[in-house]
C-alpha positions, -999 to +999 in steps of 0.1 A: +004+000+002+014+036-007+020+052+021+008+090+000-030+076+014-017+088+044-008+125+033-040+141+041-041+128+073-006+136+086-010+173+079-046+175+095-033+161+129-005+185+124-031+214+120-049+199+148-023+200+171-012+232+165-040+248+175-039+228+204-013+232+239+006+198+240+030+209+266+034+179+284+031+209+315-006+213+300-016+185+281-054+170+283-049+134+285-078+123+278-085+146+249-053+136+235-054+105+235-075+096+202-055+115+184-021+095+192-041+063+184-048+080+151-005+086+145-003+050+159-030+037+130-007+054+105+027+041+127+014+007+129+003-002+096+022-026+081+014-028+050+036+001+042+073-011+034+102+008+050+112+023+016+082+037+008+083+052+048+115+065+037+097+086+005+072+102+028+090+107+059+121+121+039+096+151+018+107+186+029+064+194+028+061+173+060+086+187+082+063+207+096+042+181+103+065+157+115+087+183+141+043+188+155+035+154+157+071+143+170+074+167+198+037+162+207+046+126+209+078+129+233+050+157+257+023+133+257+048+104+265+062+125+293+025+136+310+015+102+306+049+091+330+046+118+347+007+107+359+019+071+361+044+083+385+018+100+412-002+074+412+019+047+418+034+066+447+001+076+458-013+043+453-023+009+482-020-019+448+010+000+432+022-026+411-016-030+399-016+005+391+024+001+371+000-017+351-021+003+338+002+026+324-004+031+292+023+015+273+029-013+297+022-042+276+043-025+249+074-021+272+075-063+284+074-073+245+101-047+238+121-060+267+109-095+256+130-086+219+159-070+237+164-101+263+168-122+233+188-098+218+209-090+240+214-123+259+204-114+288+212-133+324+201-134+356+227-116+383+243-092+348+249-055+353+224-035+330+232+011+328+200+022+311+205+058+297+176+078+297+155+072+326+122+093+326+098+102+359+081+067+355+118+039+350+101+015+337+129-006+319+150+000+343+125-015+369+115-047+348+150-058+338+153-060+376+117-079+385+116-098+356+154-103+347+169-105+376+192-078+368+214-054+382+202-022+371+217+019+371+196+038+360+208+070+344+187+106+343+195+141+339+172+159+350+173+157+387+142+166+393+133+136+372+159+118+389+134+121+425+106+113+410+118+081+397+129+069+430+099+073+445+085+054+423+112+026+426+114+027+465+076+025+461+072-003+439+110-021+457+113-039+423+149-052+432+184-043+431+181-011+405+188+028+414+187+058+398+218+085+394+213+118+385+241+126+351+248+120+314+257+094+300+292+096+309+282+081+344+295+048+332+334+062+335+323+051+379+304+020+371+306-018+365+285-035+338+282-060+317+250-041+290+244-010+281+209+002+269+203+036+254+165+048+257+152+062+222+150+094+239+183+098+252+198+132+237+221+139+217+225+113+197+262+122+185+270+131+221+255+101+237+274+073+218+303+090+214+308+090+252+297+055+254+320+045+227+344+063+252+339+038+285+327+005+270+346-026+260+346-042+227+330-073+236+303-047+264+266-054+247+254-021+239+214-024+231+196+010+215+165+016+204+157+035+175+122+040+155+123+022+117+094+025+087+061+043+092+071+043+130+101+071+123+066+096+122+065+091+163+106+103+168+136+105+144+156+080+140+193+071+152+219+077+124+247+055+111+268+083+117+253+088+154+268+053+160+298+057+138+327+031+157+299+002+163+296-025+146+260-036+145+256-071+156+216-078+154+183-062+153+147-066+163+122-046+139+089-040+161+055-060+158+020-054+168+023-016+188+054-019+200+071+012+189+106+008+192+133-017+169+156-027+196+196-025+183+224-046+194+260-031+185+297-035+197+326-010+197+350-017+173+382-026+186 
């Protein structure tokens, strides 16, 4: 199917978003979730191949609409995480509250993909760069996969929120470090994972390259095909100095492609 069937729909959604206040501090999530559903209907259309998706996403006439949609996607994700983090901390059943998170089932499948890709083993040490207020990856790595996890979050206020979530859930051996990817210099690890929204990508990977060994598994999340409507993909230039060893493409409602790389000797 041609991706151009969505051309007008993408522009219409972007126009609607421009008429709203969708900064995460003021976003009305009840009002905008239907728009997210429309965007993801496009993103998840498996009938559109990667080459067809590239034609529309690389078209200069789409630049503005993509910026609007991608900003909305990031801000809505932050809003949903902040809301759920507050609910978890106030809940008498924090795990049940966590499992009601909008993206929770997708994280379960995403981590299943990544555990197979990276051959995770219980007791291994993982660092996750870019934790956010609801550090779901770190929580599930510890709780489901028995890993010892450091979550790295650059914003002190966000890091404090995520610590409160972890304290309430007690998922296992997981902590939150305030800082950026250079925190790797003082940590021991077997696996380094990079959040899809960790930025700026080129600096992040350049610093990771400084601190990992050639046998350290590095897994990063990106967006491919029509899912790149949601966020700009990681480029080959971003990961210069690494060699690709494996990739898992998303299915269903999972948004992220997971890529395993190793530092070039």
